[in-house]
C-alpha positions in Angstrom: 9.0 26.6 -1.6 8.8 27.4 2.1 6.3 25.9 4.6 5.9 27.2 8.2 5.2 24.4 10.6 1.7 24.7 12.0 2.9 23.3 15.3 6.0 25.3 16.1 6.3 27.9 13.3 9.7 26.6 12.1 10.3 27.5 8.4 10.7 24.3 6.4 12.4 24.8 3.0 11.4 22.4 0.2 13.3 22.1 -3.1 11.9 21.7 -6.6 11.3 18.0 -5.9 8.2 19.0 -3.9 6.7 21.3 -6.7 4.1 18.5 -7.5 3.9 16.5 -4.3 1.2 15.1 -2.0 2.4 13.5 1.2 4.1 13.9 4.5 6.9 16.2 5.5 8.5 16.1 9.0 9.4 19.2 10.9 12.7 18.3 12.4 12.7 20.7 15.4 9.3 19.6 16.9 8.7 16.3 15.1 5.3 17.3 13.7 4.2 15.6 10.5 2.8 18.0 8.0 0.7 16.6 5.2 1.2 18.9 2.2 -0.3 19.1 -1.3 1.6 21.2 -3.8 0.9 21.7 -7.5 3.2 23.6 -9.9 5.3 24.9 -7.1 2.4 26.3 -5.1 1.0 25.0 -1.8 -2.6 23.9 -2.1 -3.1 22.3 1.3 -1.1 22.0 4.5 -2.4 19.9 7.4 -0.8 18.9 10.7 -1.4 15.7 12.6 0.9 16.5 15.5 4.2 15.0 16.7 4.6 11.2 16.4 3.9 9.5 19.7 6.4 7.0 21.1 4.2 4.2 19.8 4.4 5.6 16.2 0.8 6.6 15.9 0.0 10.0 14.5 -2.4 12.2 16.5 -5.8 12.4 14.7 -6.6 16.0 15.4 -5.9 18.2 12.3 -5.5 21.9 11.7 -5.7 22.9 8.0 -4.6 25.7 5.7 -6.0 25.8 2.1 -4.4 28.1 -0.5 -5.8 29.1 -3.8 
């Protein structure tokens, strides 16, 4: 499964371990934290909270993609 980072556009490849997964995935090039939800190998929701700040707090503004 492949997810494009909503912050920088980098392609993040996820293996079969993420086929039924709900949780965070970090984009290594930009540091954005993507919140994903996948079921049966298909993405259902991808949200971004932005890059982690130096204090470790995630930004609260979200952009969202919902798949069918």
